[in-house]
N, C-alpha and C positions, 0 to 999 in steps of 0.2 A: 459434325460437331454442331450443337444447337447453341446459338448466342441470343442473349436477352439483355435489354438495358432499358432503364426508365429515363426518358428524355421528353417530358411533356410539351415543351415549347419548340422542339426541333421540327423542321419541315422535311428534312431528309436525314436518314441515319444509315451509315454503312459500318460494317466491321472490316477492318483491314488485317489480313493474314498474309505474311510473306510478301508485303508491299503491294498486294492486290486487294482492292476494295470489293466487298460483296454487299449488295443492297439488302437492307432489312425492310420489313413491312410492319405496319401498325398491328398491334394485337387487339382485335375488336372486343375481346373478353376482358381486357385489362387496359383501361384508358391511360394514355401516356407511355405505354410500354411498346417496345419494338422487338421483333424477333425474326430469326431466319437461320439458315444453315450455311456452313462454310467449312473449310478444311481445319484440321487440328493444327495448332501451332501458336507461336507468340502472336498476340493480337492487340488491337486497340480499336476504339470506336471513333468514327469521324462524324461530326455533326455539321450539317449544312455545308459539306464540302471542305471543312477545315482539316487540320492535321490530326493524326491519330492520337487519342487520349487514353490513358489507362482506364480499365474497367472499374467503376465505383465499387463493384463487388469482386475485384480481382483477388483470386486465391493465392497469387504469387507475383512478386515484382522482382524478377531476377536481375534487372538492370537499374534498380532503384526506383524511387517514387515517381520520377518523370518518364520512365521507360515503358515499353510494352508490357502487357500482362501475359501470364502463362497459366494454362489450365493445370489443375492438380487432381489426380485420382486418389481421393482419400481412402478408398477401399483397398488400394494396392499396398498400403503400409502393413508390414508384418509385426503386429503387436505381440511381444513375448509374454507380457503379463495379462492373462485373460481372467484371472480369478479376482482381481481387484473390484470390490463393490463399493468403494468410497467410505467416508466416515463423516459424521456430523461435526460441526464446528465446536459446540459447547464442550468444555473440559479439555481442550487441546492447547498447544503452544504453537505460535506462528513465527516463521523466520523470513523476514523480508530481504531479498537480494536483488542486485542489479547485475544482469548477465555480463555486461561489458567490462565490469571492474571486479567481479567476484574472483576471477582468475586473470593471470597475465595474458592468456590466449583470448579471453573475452568471448567465448562461444558456448553454445548449449552443451556440446560434448565435453568441454573442459569443466563446465559446472557439474555435469553428471559424474565426472571422475572424483568430485569432492563431496558427493552425497553421503558417503560413509561417515564423514566428519559430523554431518547433521544427525545421522542415526545415533552416533555415539553421544552427541550432545543431548539427544532425547526429544527434539522437537517433533511435531506431528505434521505440520504443513509448511511447504516452501511457497512463499509469495513472490512471484516474479514481477518486477517492474515492467512497464509496457514494452511490448515487442513488435508493435506494428512498424512498417517501414518509415524511416526518417532520413533526411539528407546526410550524406557522408557515412562514416563508420561509427562515430562515437556520439552519444547523447543520452540524456536521461530517458527519452522515450515519450515524453509528454508533448512533443512536437510531431507526433506520428500522423500519417495519413494512410489511406488504403486499409480500412478497418477490418478487412477480412484476411489480410496477408501478414507475413512474418518477415522481420528484418533479415535480409540476406547475409550480412556480415556475421550475424550470430549463428547462422546455419540453416536458415530458411525453414520451410514447413516440416521437412523430415527431421531436421535437427531438433526442433521443439518437441516433436513426437518422441524422439529418442530420449530426450530428457524426462518427459512425463512418464514414459515407459520405465525408465530406470528408477525414477522416484517411486512409482507404484510397486516395483519389484522389491523395494526396501521398506515398504509399508508407509511411505510418505505421500500425503496428498499434495496437490498443487493448486494454488490460487493464482490467477492472472489479473494484473492491474490493467483495466481498460479505461479509455478516455472518451466519453460521449459528449462532453460539454464544449469542446472546440476541436479544431484540427490545426496542425502546424501551418506556419505561413508559407512554407515552400513545398510544392508538390500537391497542393490541394486543388483539384480540378472539379470538385463536386458542384460549385456554383454554375459551371458551364452546362451541366446536365439538367439541373432543376433547382427548385426553391429549397435547397437543403439548409439555408440560413435565412433569417428574417431580421429586419430592422425594427420589428415590433418591440423587441427587447434588446438590451445591450449588456455585455459581460466585459470583464477585464481584457478579453481577447477580441473585442469588437462585436459584430452582429452575432446574435444568439443562434444556436442550432434551432431549426424550425420544428418545434414540438406542438404548436397550437395554431399556426397561421394556415392559409390555404396550401394544400400539398403536404401537410404534416402527417397525414395517414401513411404516405409512402416513406417519409423520413423516419417515422417511428418503426415501420417495418424493416427499414434498412438497419437501424441500430439494434433492434431485437434480433434480427437474423444474424447479425455479426456476433452478438453475445451467445446465441444458441450454437453457432458454428464452433466457437471455442470449446464449449462444453460437450458438444456432440462429436465433432470431427477430430479434436485434439485430446479428448477425454480429460479436460481440465475439470477440477472438482468444484471450484467456486470462482467468482469474479469479485474483485475489489473495484468499485465504481468511483472514479476520481471526481472530487468536488461536485457532488450532486446538488448542492445549494445554488450552483450556477446553471442548472437546467431550468430555465425560465419556461413555465408551462401553466397556462390558465384554463386548460380543458377540465371538464368534470371528471374524467378518468385520467389521473396523473400518469405520465409516461412510466415512472418508476413502479407504480402499481401494476400497470400492464406488463412491464418487463418481469416483475416478480411472479405474476400469474403464468407467464409463458415458461419461466424456468421451473416452476412447480409442475407444470404439465410434462416437461421434458424429464424431470426427475422421476415422475411416476412411470413414464414410458420406459426409461432406462433402468429403473430399480436402483438408482444411485442417489444419495442425499445431497443434491446440488444446492448451492447457496449463493447469496449476494451479500457483500459487505460494502457499506457506503462510507465515503469520506464526506462528512457534513459538519458545518460549524453552526448549525441552527439550534442545537440543543433541544430538539423536538422529539419526544419519545414516539410520536406517530411514525417516524421513519422506520422503526423496527417493530412496531406493534403489528399483530396479525391483521390481515385484511377484514376478516369478519368483525374485528373489534374497531374498525374505522382507521386502521393504519395502512401503511404502504406495503407491508409484508416482507421487507428486507430482513435478513437474518441477524445482522449486526452492523455496527458502525465504529469507526475510530473515535477515540475520546481524547481530544486535545486538552480538556480541562485537567485530567489526571496528569498528563505530561507537563503542563505549565506549572501546576502546583509543585510537582516533584522537582522540576528543573529550578524553580525559584528557590526551593529549600536547599538543593544541592549546591547551587552556584552563587546565590545572592543577587542574581541579575533581576532588574526591575524595570527595564526599558520596554516600551511598546505594550503588547498584550500581556506581558508578565506583571504589569503594575498592580492589578487587583490581587493577584496571587501573592506577590512579594510583600504586601502590606502586613500580612501575618501568614507566612507560608506553612507553619505547623498546623494552624487551624484550617487553612485551605486544603491541605493534603488530607487531613482527617475528614473534612466534609466530602471530598470526592470519593474517598474509600467507603463511606457509609451512605452517601446519597447518589453516587454515580457521576453527578455533575456539580461543579462549583456554581456555575451560572444556571440556576433553576428558576429564573424569574427575578434574580437579583440585579443590582445596578452594575453595568459594565462601563468603567471609565474609558476604556479603549474605544468602545462604540458610542459612548455618550448617551446611553439609554439602558433600560432594563433588558435582560436577555434570557431566553430559555424558559423552560417549564419543568416541573419535577419529573424525575425519572422513576418508573415503577420499581420498587425495592426487590421484587422477586427475580429480576432479570439482569443481574450484573454481567452475566456471560455475554449479553448482547453488545457490550462495550468492549472494544479492544484497548488494553492498557499497555503503555510503553514508556520507556525513558528516552529512547532515541528512535528516529525514523529518517528516511531519506530527506524529507522536507525540513525537519527540525535541525538537521546537520547541514545539509547542502545549501539551504537558504541563508546561512550565516556568511559573513563576508569572506572568510577564509576556509569555510567548510570544516571547522574544528569540532571534533567529537568531544564528549565529556572527558575522555581519557587524556585529552591534551592539557587539561588544567586541574583535574581532580586526582587525588591519591587513590591507590587501589582499594583501600578500605571503604572509601565513599562510593566508589563504583560498585563494590560488593553490597553495600547497604541499599543502593538503588535497585540492584538485581533482586535482592530479597523482597523488597516492597512490590516489585512488578510481578515476580513469579509466584508469590503467595497471595496475590490480590484476588478479589472476587470477580475480576474481569477476565477476558480471554487474553493472556499475555502475548505480546509480540516483541521480537528482538530484531535489530537491524544488523546485517552481516558484519562480522568482526567485533561486534559489541561484546561477545562472549569471552573474548580474550583481551579486551581493552586495546584494540588495534591502535597502533601509533600513526597509521596512515589517515590523513583527513579524507573527507568525501566532499568534493567541491563541485561547483556548477560548471559543466562543460558541454560544448556543442561542436559540430563539425559542418556548419553551413557551407554549402558550395557556392552560394551567391555572395560575392564579396561585399556588396552593400548591406545585405542582411547580417553578415558576419560582423561588420564594423558597427552596425546599429546595436547589436546584442552586446558587443564588447563595451561600447561607450555607455549604453544604458545601465549595464551592471555597475560600472564605475561611478556613474552619477548617483545611482541609488544609494550606494554606501558612502559616497562623499557627503551626503546629507546627514549622515550619522557619525561624521568625524574621521572616516577612513581615508588614507592617502590612496590615490589612484594606483600607484605602483604596488601597493600591498594587496590589492584585490586581484586574484588570479585571473589571467586571460582565459575566458571560456574556450577560445579557438586554439589555444596552444596545446599541442599533444602532450606537453609536460604536465598539464593539469590533469589529464586522464591518467597518466602514469602515476602521478602522486596519489591519486584516488584509488588505485588498485590495491587490493589486499596483499599483504606480505605473508605468505603461508609458512615462512620459517618461524614466525612469532609464536604460534600456539605451543610449540615444543620447548620454549625457553622462558626463563624468568624475565620479568615478573608475570608474564602473560599466562604461563601454564597454571599457576595457582588460581588465578581468576577463572580460567576455563574450568578447572576442577570444581570451583564453587558453583558455577552455572549448572554443570552436570549434576551436582549433588542436589541443588534446589529443584531441578526438573524431576529427578528421581523421587524426591520427597513429595512433590506435588502430585505425581502419579499415584503414589502409595497412600496418600491421606485424602479421603473424600472431603474432609472439611476444607482443604485448600483448593479444591476445584469447585466448590459450591459458589453459585452466583447470587446467593441470598444476601443482599446488602443489609437487610434488617438484622442479620445475625452477626454482623461485623461491629466490633467495638474498638475504638481507638483512644488511647491515652497518650499524652505527651507533656513534656516539661521543656519549654523553649529555653529557659535559663540554663538547665543542665544539658540541653542538647540531645534529648532522647525521645523516641516515639515507640509505642508498643501497640501492635495490632492483634486483637483477639480473634482467632479463627477456630471456634469450637474448643477443642483441648489444646490447641496450639497457640503459642505466643511468638509473634515475629517482632524482634527487637532491633532497632536501628539507632546508632549514635552518629550524629553528623557534627564533625569538628570536635571542639572541646579540648580541655586540658586535664589530664589525669582521669582516673576512672570515675564513672557516674553510676550510682546505685539505682537500678530500675526495679520497683516492686513487681513481683511476679503475679500476685493475686491468684494463687493456686499452688499446690504442692508439686515440686519439680519431679517429673518421672524420667525424663531423658533430655539430654542436649542433643538434638537431632543434627544440627549443623552450626558451625561457627566460623567467622572470618575475623581475624584480628584478636585483640585482647578481650576474652570473655571468660569469667570465672564466677563461682558462687560468692555471694556477699552476705552481710549480716541480715538477720531477721527474714530469711527467705528471699532476699533480693538477689539480683544478678548484677555483677559489676561489668560494665562495658567501657573499654578504653576508647580514646578518640578514633573516630572513623572506623567503626566496627559493626558487625551484625551477627545475629544469632536467631535460630529457630528452635524453640523448646516445646516439649510436650508435657502437659500437666497430668496429674493423676486423675 
């Protein structure tokens, strides 16, 4: 077995296999690298005579983040789906899920057993929240370490491959959420090996990942190698990159551009349309602009502006970053549907400055649009979904606006049936001090906003995980079944109507009447009508001759003078002649 590790400051490096150390030697062709042979087995690297540490590039951590590493023969896995050639992101619908709470079992295999539900729903991609190892069994995954390995309680490397294989057999692509901007506080041994972090920049998690200081060439190679491994060894179709605005990088060639180029090269080599989706709050179109046009070359990014405008309209909430959107939510939503972003150089009271720049009208599909995500639900004090406070008709209106938008729509697991289960923040830290710090920090955070400590779920309590787990008896019974049928109908309609998958923002027109509580979105021949609240029917001018009522939820009927009457909290999609 050949072992290699980057440890530029070490004087002596050994690989320990079966409690026996084997001395490694410097690699003269690669400064800072050590290599050597040893037997196959669970292993760790010893630096300067210290205890064995997990391999930074460990392909498997069978004993958790703090344990020894284990080799993985990726060529040994028997892929049953060999005809899958991938699919590009534009024109698709994405479904975000958390493996640990998608099912009661919380494993890859249990998630695979529920894939037929997603096929019947009509989505195209499953987006998995992070699956790298983290302490304990339960967590969101954003405290992961060992960026080349897979969380064992979920099913380890082969479990993930079985899930991807099962998805591809059903025609579903798979996106994986990866975290490059920080590592978790427990089980992170990278600083012992080399300058993986730098004090040159600081992030909300402390020292920044070293993308531009001395040693950053190897750190970039580490992160890019990890990304390519998911796409190559696990046959993942795309990666969602967490909080790329926190990737502090002053080099002439930005890390994200270098990563995008590497993924393009792998896509060409494999013949699959691999892609990258960023989470970014910069509202900078250069994130998704092609590299020849001066952009970073990422395929798409999440669009929180659309979420915030829609959320403010649906709920009336105006705290924090909702303030700018809540001032006139009807206009804010209309602007995001036609301009891509609300903050396109405009004033942001939340930031105390102007923010963003205009988004190019031809590329609406480069923005993911959603009404709910893991962040926007789980970072609330009690993890309450929209379904906890809104009637089914308003949830249906939100679904219509998301699934007929010029963006790439994304749903969060259980949203499609108005799940009654919350999705709360939970951890399983094995370090008692860290566990208590997380518990108290969460309570302090929300106490500042008026919440009582006892009302904030304890992240370390297993009951918090159980409460956040989907109840799969709900989709088959009222009122959930009706809403599920509505989501299915909207996705079928989106697939059948080219106008509804177009990302041309310039072709979108929005009319609204805040006093009457209605909004109409023009998408070619189609009119998407949404009524939010209200009392009694409201007449919505159609502006075109009605050819067909394609889908309706709630009270929807013809009105006088070619108008359509919408009852309170209702929605419809109509086709004009």
